[in-house]
GUKOL-514202 format. One record per residue: residue in three letters; residue number from 1; x, y, z of N, C-alpha, C, O in turn. Coordinates in steps of 0.1 Angstrom, whole numbers. Each point is the difference from the previous one (the first is absolute). Layout:
# GUKOL-514202
res	n	n_px	n_py	n_pz	ca_px	ca_py	ca_pz	c_px	c_py	c_pz	o_px	o_py	o_pz
Ala	NUM	X	Y	Z	X	Y	Z	X	Y	Z	X	Y	Z
...
//
This chain:
# GUKOL-514202
res	n	n_px	n_py	n_pz	ca_px	ca_py	ca_pz	c_px	c_py	c_pz	o_px	o_py	o_pz
Met	1	199	-454	895	15	-4	-5	10	-2	5	3	5	10
Lys	2	2	-12	-14	11	-11	8	11	-1	-16	-4	-5	-10
Leu	3	23	15	15	7	-5	-7	10	-12	11	2	-2	13
Tyr	4	3	-5	-27	6	-12	7	15	5	-5	3	2	-12
Tyr	5	6	-2	23	11	2	-3	14	-5	8	-1	-7	10
Ser	6	15	12	-19	14	-3	8	3	7	0	-1	5	-11
Pro	7	10	3	21	7	10	1	13	-4	-18	4	-9	-6
Gly	8	-2	24	5	14	-3	-11	-8	-10	-13	8	-1	-9
Ala	9	-18	-4	8	-6	-1	-13	-8	5	-8	-6	11	3
Cys	10	4	-17	-13	-3	12	-11	-18	5	3	-7	7	-7
Ser	11	2	-15	24	-16	8	1	5	18	9	-6	6	9
Leu	12	17	-4	-17	2	14	10	-6	10	-8	-2	11	5
Ser	13	-1	-12	-14	-6	12	-14	-12	1	5	-4	10	6
Pro	14	-8	-29	-7	-10	5	3	-5	8	15	-10	8	1
His	15	20	-13	12	-2	4	12	5	15	-6	-7	8	6
Ile	16	14	-4	-14	4	17	4	-16	6	-11	-6	10	5
Val	17	0	-16	-18	-10	5	-4	-15	-1	9	-9	9	-1
Leu	18	7	-19	9	-12	4	6	2	7	12	-11	-1	7
Arg	19	27	11	3	0	4	8	1	14	-11	-3	10	6
Glu	20	5	-9	-13	-5	15	-11	-11	2	-6	-1	10	-7
Ala	21	-8	-17	7	-16	-1	-6	-6	0	10	-13	1	-2
Gly	22	17	-3	16	-10	0	12	-9	-6	1	-11	5	1
Val	23	15	-21	-1	-7	-10	-7	0	-7	15	12	0	4
Pro	24	-20	-4	4	-1	-8	14	-1	-14	-5	-9	-6	-7
Phe	25	25	0	18	1	-14	-9	10	-8	15	8	6	6
Asp	26	-11	-18	-3	11	-9	11	10	6	-7	1	10	-7
Leu	27	11	-21	10	12	-8	-1	2	-14	7	0	0	12
Val	28	2	-10	-20	3	-14	2	11	-2	-5	0	-3	-12
Lys	29	12	3	22	16	-4	-2	2	-13	-4	-1	-10	8
Val	30	5	8	-19	1	-10	-5	20	-14	5	10	5	-6
Asp	31	-9	-12	10	14	-4	0	1	-8	-11	-5	-11	2
Leu	32	10	14	-14	3	-1	-13	7	-14	0	-3	-9	-8
Lys	33	15	6	18	3	-9	-4	-10	-12	9	-4	-9	-8
Thr	34	1	8	19	-10	-11	10	-12	1	-8	-5	-11	0
Lys	35	-7	24	-11	-9	2	-5	-12	-6	9	-10	-7	-2
Thr	36	17	16	15	-10	7	6	-1	12	7	9	8	0
Met	37	-24	-7	8	0	15	4	4	1	12	6	-9	6
Ala	38	-10	22	-1	2	5	9	-8	-5	11	-11	0	-6
Gly	39	10	-4	16	-14	-6	4	-3	-15	1	-7	-6	8
Gly	40	17	0	-20	-10	-13	2	-4	-2	-17	-6	8	-6
Gly	41	10	-19	0	-11	-7	-13	10	-2	-9	12	4	1
Asp	42	-16	-11	-10	4	1	-16	-3	8	-7	-11	1	-4
Tyr	43	24	10	-1	-1	9	-10	-6	-6	-10	-8	7	-7
Arg	44	10	-23	4	6	0	-19	-24	-9	1	-5	-5	-10
Ala	45	-1	8	22	-15	-4	1	-2	16	-7	-6	-1	-11
Val	46	8	10	14	-10	11	-6	6	4	-10	-5	9	-6
Asn	47	21	-13	1	7	3	-10	8	-10	-11	13	1	0
Pro	48	-19	-11	-10	12	-10	0	11	1	-5	10	-7	0
Leu	49	-13	18	-6	17	4	-3	14	1	10	12	-3	0
Gly	50	-22	9	12	10	0	10	13	15	-2	12	1	3
Tyr	51	-21	8	-9	8	13	1	-4	11	2	-9	-1	9
Val	52	10	12	-13	-7	15	6	8	4	-11	11	-3	-5
Pro	53	-24	17	4	-9	5	8	-19	-8	-5	-5	-2	-11
Leu	54	1	0	24	-13	-4	-7	-8	9	10	1	0	12
Leu	55	-9	8	-18	-16	9	5	-9	-12	0	1	-10	-7
Glu	56	-11	12	18	-11	-11	1	-8	11	6	2	5	11
Leu	57	-14	-3	-23	-7	4	6	-16	1	13	0	-10	8
Asp	58	-8	19	-7	-10	-1	10	-6	-13	-1	0	-9	8
Asp	59	-3	10	-19	-10	-12	-7	7	-22	-3	-4	-10	-5
Gly	60	17	15	13	10	-11	-5	5	-3	-11	8	-9	1
Ile	61	-8	14	-16	3	2	-7	15	7	-1	2	9	8
Arg	62	8	-13	-16	9	5	-1	12	-1	-7	1	-10	-6
Leu	63	7	18	7	8	3	-19	16	1	10	3	3	12
His	64	6	-9	-26	13	3	4	6	6	-16	-7	4	-9
Glu	65	25	-8	13	3	9	-5	-2	12	2	-11	6	1
Gly	66	23	0	1	3	18	2	-7	13	-8	-7	9	4
Pro	67	14	-14	-22	-7	12	-4	-16	0	-1	-6	10	-2
Ala	68	-2	-25	3	-11	3	-2	-5	2	13	-12	4	-2
Ile	69	13	-3	11	-4	1	13	4	19	2	-9	6	7
Val	70	17	1	-11	1	13	10	-7	6	-18	1	13	1
Gln	71	-7	-15	-14	-6	2	-6	-21	4	2	-9	7	-3
Tyr	72	13	-18	10	-16	-6	6	-4	11	13	-11	5	2
Val	73	23	-4	5	-5	9	14	1	12	-5	-8	8	5
Ala	74	15	-4	-14	-5	18	2	-8	0	-11	-10	7	2
Glu	75	9	-14	-15	-18	-5	-1	-7	7	9	-3	12	0
Lys	76	1	-20	8	-9	-4	13	-5	8	7	-11	3	3
Ala	77	26	5	2	4	16	11	-7	9	-8	-5	10	5
Gly	78	4	-13	-21	-6	13	-4	11	14	-7	-2	12	-1
Arg	79	16	-24	-2	13	8	4	7	-3	-16	9	-7	-2
Val	80	-16	16	-9	-2	-6	-16	-3	16	-6	-10	7	-2
Gly	81	25	-4	0	-4	12	-7	12	5	-9	7	-9	2
Pro	82	-2	16	-8	15	4	-6	5	5	12	11	-5	-2
Lys	83	-10	10	10	8	9	17	0	-10	8	4	1	12
Asp	84	-10	-19	-18	-5	-9	13	8	-9	-1	8	-2	-9
Leu	85	-9	-10	27	5	-15	-8	-3	-5	-12	6	-11	-2
Val	86	-12	14	-7	-5	-11	-7	-3	9	-13	-8	9	0
Gln	87	13	-10	-7	-13	4	-19	-12	-5	-3	-4	-11	4
Ala	88	1	15	-8	-15	-7	-6	0	-13	-9	7	-4	-10
Ala	89	-16	-2	16	1	-14	-12	0	5	-18	-8	7	-7
Gly	90	16	-11	4	-2	-1	-13	6	14	-11	-2	3	-12
Thr	91	9	5	23	7	6	-5	11	-5	-2	5	-10	6
Phe	92	5	23	-20	15	-6	-3	12	0	18	11	-6	1
Glu	93	-19	15	13	12	4	2	-6	-12	14	7	-2	10
Arg	94	-20	-4	-14	0	-12	7	9	-8	-6	10	1	6
Ala	95	-9	-11	-17	8	-5	-7	19	3	7	10	-8	1
Gln	96	-12	16	0	18	10	4	1	-5	13	10	-6	4
Leu	97	-21	9	4	1	-7	15	-2	-15	-1	2	-5	11
Gln	98	-6	-3	-18	-1	-16	1	11	-2	-7	2	-12	0
Ser	99	3	15	-3	15	1	-11	13	0	13	9	-8	1
Trp	100	-12	19	6	8	1	10	-1	-13	9	11	-5	1
Leu	101	-22	0	5	-5	-6	12	10	-10	-7	8	-5	8
Asn	102	-8	2	-18	0	-12	-7	23	-1	1	9	-6	7
Phe	103	-10	13	-13	19	4	0	2	-1	15	4	-11	4
Ile	104	-7	19	6	4	1	12	-3	-12	6	10	-1	8
Ala	105	-23	-17	-5	-5	-11	-1	14	-9	-2	7	-2	9
Thr	106	-6	-1	-24	6	-7	-11	18	1	2	7	-9	3
Glu	107	-3	27	-4	12	-1	-9	6	4	15	10	-6	4
Leu	108	-14	14	3	8	4	15	-3	-11	8	8	-9	0
His	109	-19	10	7	-2	-10	11	3	-15	-6	8	-5	8
Lys	110	-11	0	-14	2	-12	-5	11	-4	-2	6	-10	5
Gly	111	-1	20	-17	12	1	-1	14	0	6	10	1	-6
Ser	112	-12	-1	21	6	3	10	5	-16	13	9	-2	8
Ser	113	-23	-7	-13	-4	-5	8	15	-14	0	5	-5	10
Pro	114	0	2	-22	11	-9	0	9	5	7	10	-7	2
Leu	115	-8	21	3	16	2	6	-2	-2	11	9	4	7
Phe	116	-23	-10	1	2	1	14	0	-25	-2	2	-7	10
Asn	117	-3	3	-22	-3	-14	2	13	-8	2	8	0	-9
Pro	118	-6	-7	21	12	-3	7	3	-13	-15	12	-3	0
Ala	119	-18	-1	-8	-3	-16	-6	10	9	-14	8	-6	-8
Leu	120	-11	21	7	14	0	-14	9	8	5	0	8	9
Gly	121	9	-13	-18	16	3	3	7	16	-10	-3	4	-11
Asp	122	8	-1	17	5	11	-4	-3	3	-5	-10	7	1
Asp	123	18	-9	-19	4	-2	-11	-19	-3	-3	-1	4	-11
Ala	124	-9	-7	14	-14	6	-4	-5	16	5	-6	8	-6
Lys	125	9	-7	21	-2	10	6	5	14	-12	-3	11	-3
Ala	126	9	-17	2	9	12	-12	-4	9	-11	1	11	-4
Ile	127	-9	-28	-2	-10	5	-15	-8	4	10	2	11	3
Phe	128	-10	-17	1	-14	13	5	1	11	8	-9	8	4
Lys	129	26	-7	2	-1	14	1	2	12	-9	-2	12	1
Met	130	5	-19	-8	5	11	-12	-10	0	-9	-1	10	-7
Arg	131	-7	-18	5	-20	5	1	-3	6	4	-5	10	-4
Leu	132	8	-12	17	-13	13	4	9	13	7	-5	11	5
Leu	133	18	-14	-6	8	14	3	-4	6	-18	-2	12	-2
Asp	134	2	-18	-5	-7	10	-16	-16	1	2	-3	11	-4
Arg	135	-7	-18	7	-12	10	1	1	10	15	-8	9	1
Leu	136	17	-10	7	2	10	15	2	11	-10	-9	8	0
Ala	137	21	-5	-10	5	7	-8	-12	11	-4	-3	11	4
Ser	138	-3	-21	-14	-14	9	-8	-8	5	13	-3	12	-1
Phe	139	1	-15	8	-11	5	13	6	7	4	-8	8	5
Asp	140	20	-5	-3	5	11	4	4	10	-5	1	11	6
Gln	141	1	-15	-23	-3	14	-6	-17	6	-2	-4	12	0
His	142	-2	-21	1	-12	5	0	-4	8	12	-6	10	-2
Met	143	7	-12	11	-1	9	11	11	12	1	-3	8	9
Gln	144	11	-5	-14	12	8	-1	-18	15	-5	-1	12	4
Ser	145	-4	-16	-8	-7	17	-8	-18	-3	6	-10	7	-3
Asn	146	9	-20	11	-14	-3	9	3	1	16	10	-3	6
Ala	147	-21	10	-2	0	1	14	-5	-15	6	4	-6	11
Tyr	148	-12	1	-22	-8	-13	6	2	-9	-16	4	5	-10
Val	149	-9	-19	13	3	-5	-8	-13	7	-18	1	0	-12
Met	150	-10	3	22	-9	6	-13	2	13	-2	-9	6	-5
Gly	151	22	1	8	-2	12	-3	1	6	14	7	-6	8
Asp	152	-14	17	-5	-2	13	12	-12	-5	8	-5	8	8
Thr	153	0	-20	-10	-7	-4	16	1	-14	3	4	-8	-9
Leu	154	-5	4	19	-1	-9	8	-9	-8	-6	-10	6	-5
Thr	155	11	-23	1	-7	-9	-8	1	-12	7	10	-1	7
Val	156	-18	-11	-7	3	-12	7	15	-3	-9	11	-4	5
Ala	157	-12	7	-15	16	-6	-8	15	4	9	11	-3	-4
//
């Protein structure tokens, strides 16, 4: 199994989950600006989307998008249950976990990216910043009464 990653990118969560799950894997570092891989090669030949994370299984099939990867890894590692990395499929708790994963991916992670876009002016960035601060305040309020996103147990979220 290989995880294609870039430091400081959203490939960090699958990296953490792979380590927490105890799954053996190799890392392939990707330069997101040049779309090249450490050791050479065009990353777009591996992932036409050009971004990370990407998980490649031993048989060559590939999975992209962090929320899908972390759930897949936890399930394959047998780390499924009410007190484990991912809740059982079909339960309300699993739907809550997926809700949090989507919130983190879209509202927090993607919501912060405009702040780093040099093409956007300060006025536009101020609008994105206000929206992001609102989302972070809501998340902070949730975390005030929870040790982890899903309560008292470390999960993929």
